[in-house]
N, C-alpha and C positions, 0 to 999 in steps of 0.2 A: 504493500500500500504506500502510495506517495505521501510523504509527510507534508503537512501544512505548516509553513514557517511564519511565525508571528513576532511582533515587537510589542513590548509593554511600555506604556507611558505612565509614569507615576511610581512611587516607591513606598506608599503608605500601606495601611491595613488591607484595603481592597486589592491593591496590586499583589500583595502576598497571598490573599485568598485565591485570586485568579491563577497565579503561578502554581499554587498547589494543585488546582484542578487540571491545568493544562499539562503540567509535568507528569501527571498520572496517566495521560492519554498517549498511547503508542504512536498515533499519527500526528502528534504535535511536536514542533521543535521551536523553542524560544531562542531567537537569533540575537536579540539585544534588548536592553532596558534603558529607557531615558528618564531622567528626573532632574528637576531644578535643584533638588537637595542632593548634592554630590556625595555627602557622607552616607545617607541611607541608600541612595541609588547604587553606589559602588559596593556596599555591603550586600545588597540584595543580588546584584549581578554575580558577585563572588560566590554566594551561597548556591546559586543555580548554574555556576560555571558557564556564564555567558558574558557578552560584551556590555560595557556601560558607555552610554553616549549622553553627555550633559544636555545637548540641545535636541528637543523632540523633533524639530523640523528636519534635522539631519537623519534621524531614524526613519522618518517617513519617506525620505528620498531614496533609501536603499533599495536596490533591485532584487535583493535576496529575501525580501519579506512579502508575504501574501496578504497578511491581515494585521491590523492595528487594534490593540486593546487599550482603551483610554480610562485611566483611574485617577484623574486629577481633580482639583476643586471644581465645583459647579460652574464658576464663571469662565472657565477656559474650555469647556466641552465643545461648544459650537465651533470655534475657530479651528480646533484640532480635528474634529470630524470633517469639516469642509476641506481642510488641507489634505487629509488622508484620502478622501474620495477623489479629489482632484489628482492625486498621485496614483489613482486606480487601485487602491487598497480596499479590501473588505474591512468593515469596522464593527467592533463590539465596544459599546460605550456605556459607562455607568449612567444611570438616570440622574438628572434630566438630560434629554437629548441635546438641548441648548438652553441658553438663558434668555433668548428672545425668539419670537415667532418667525421673523425673517430668516434667521440662520437655520431654524428647523425646516422651514419650507424649502430653502436652498439645498439642504442636505438630502431631502427626499427626492428632489428633482435630479440632483447629481447621481444619486444611487440608481435611479431608474435609467438615466441616460447612459451610464457607464456599466450597467449590469453588475453592480457591486452589492454585496449583502450588507445591510445596515441593521444591526440588532442592538436594541437598548436592553439594559439588564433587568427589566421588570420580570419577576419570576413567574407570573401568572401563566405563561405559555407552557410551563412544565409542572403546574400545580394541580393535583387532584382535587383539592378543595375548591379552587377557582372553577374548574370544569364542572364540579357537582353543583355549585351555585348557579352557574350559567344555565345548566340544564333545567334546574328547578325554577329559576326565574322565567324561563321560556314556557313553563307549564302553568304559570299563575296569572296569566292575563297581562294587562297593560300596567305600566308604572304609574303610581300616584305620587309617591314620595320616597326618596332615598336620603337617609340622614347619617352623618358621621360626626362623632365628637371625640377629640383627644385632649386630655388635660394632663399636664406633667409638672411636677414640682421641681424646684431648683433650675439649674442651667445646664445640666448634663455634663458629660465627660469632656466635650470639646466645644465650649461656648464661643470660642473664637471663630468657629465655623458656622454653627447654627445661628447664633445671635449676632450675625454680621451681614448687613444688607448688601455691601459690595461683593462679597464672596459667594453667598448662597442665595441672595435674593430674598423676597418676602417669604415668610414661613410656608405659605401655600405652595410655593415653588420648591422649597426644600423638601416638603412632605408630599411631593407629587406622586409618590408611590401609593398614596391613599386615593388619588384621583384616577390614575390609570385603570384600575380594575372596573370602576364604575362606568368609565367611558367605554370600555370593552363590552360591558353589559348593555348599556342604553344608548350609545352613540354620542354624537356631537351636540354642542350647545347652540341654541338659538339666541340666547342672551345670558349675560353673566353680570351679577352685581357683587362687588367686593368691598371689604372694609378691613382696615388693619389699624391697631393702636399699639404704640410702643412706649414703654416707660424707661426712663434713663437713657434715652437716645443721645448718642454723642456725635460729634462732628465727623468722626471716622466711620460712622455707620453701625457701630456696635451698640447694643442695648441690653437692658436687664431683664425685661419680661415683655410678653406680647399677647394680644388676642387678634386672631385673623379669621375672618368668615368669608364664605363664598355662597351665593345662591344662584343656581343655574336653572333655566328653563330648557329642557331638552327638545331637539327638533322633532323627535318622535312623540313628544308629550311627556308630562310628568315634571316634577321639581326635584332638584338635588340640593342638599344643604351640607356644608362642611364647616366645622368649627375646630380651631386649634387654639390652645392657650398654654403658654410655657413660662416657667419661672414663677409660678403662682404658689400661694399657700394652700397646699393640699398634701395629705399624708402619703399617698402613693399614686402612681400614674393610673389613669382611667381611660378606657377606650370603649366606645359603644357604636354599633353599626346596625342599621335596619334597612330592609327593602320592603316597602309597602306597595302591594300590587292589588289589582281589582279582585283577585280570587284568593288572596292570602298574604301573609307577612313572613319574611325570613329575618331572623334575629340572631345576633351573636351573644345573647345574654349568658353571662357566666363563662365566657370564653369558648363556648360550644355552640355551633349553629343549630337552630331549631326552625321548623316550619309550622306556622300557626294558620289553620283554616277552620271553617265552621265545623269540621269533623273532629277537631282536636289539635293537640300539639305532638309533633313527632320529631326526633332528631334527624338532621340532614344526613342522608346516606353518602358516605365518601369512600371511594375506592382506595385500596392500599396498593394498587398495581404500580410496579416500578416505572419511573419516568426518567428520560435522559436529563442530564444537567444542561444548563443554558449553554455552557461551553461546547458540549457535545452537539447540541442543536445547531449552534452557529457553524460548527464544522460540517455538519450534514448539509446545511444550506449552501455553504461555500462549494461543496462538491456538486450539488444539484445545479448551481449557477453556471456550471460549465456547459449544460445542455438546455437550460431554460432560464427565462428572466427570473430574478429573485423575487420572492414573496415579501412585499414591503408592508403588509398589514400591521405588523407589530409597530413599525416605525410610524405609520399613519396614526395609530391610536396614541402613541407617545407624543406626537405632534399636537393632536387635539387636547391631550392632557396639559400641554404647555399653554395652549390658548386659554384654557379654563383657569389654570393656576395664576396666569398673569392678568386675567379679567377681560379677555377678548372674546366677545360673542359676535355672531354675524349680524 
């Protein structure tokens, strides 16, 4: 089997995670690692017996690389994705796809024109739970309301990233992984209303606590509501999610999914069948792209999630 040669951009926790996955795959070869942090980048390259390149642009230019894996801060995703696609590389990028709608749209256009695979790291594509939810939602009629609430105490392990508007954008964009699955279930937005409040906001864009809300009217009908609050006085993190449809409601009460209909309450049936990893899925898509145009449905959902997270409705 011909090995697929990849380059990794980034040297933090996610880069290590992806390297562990890729180095366990027989058909993967890590050619080089690029990072603006020379110390961690050099160490990571040494651990995996591969080359270290300080400038990510030089890594992308290499002819001996088929695909680029992007594990950098949110604010740099878009420009690296575009540069990689322009260099005819397949792309695997941590969410969000980009920090603005224009870059996301340009990325999809480039991927389509150049027949390159563009996969964002949203795990729903290989999630049995997501597949079970999608099937059950399809059985319960039309959407009335979907609601999501996440409340978190303190500032977390890396407040310099999350509580930082220039680096990660508004909280809804940082937490885009809560938006993506709902877009995959119910489609795009006809309109979006957003609101955000920051306490302790400094000139450099860092802040102490926040509340961020989104209200969406979906094109296919129904309303979506998201609420995030962080750095608040609460004993422990809380998260609640509901899908209210004309024939029943699906709830994650207690951390386990249940379906409520006039007939009663039953647990959601979730298969335990093995699924490929996202890295394996990306590789299979790269191989398929040799014979057919790549499937960009995942990237299209990721782009619509960006539109909603940033408050852009049609």
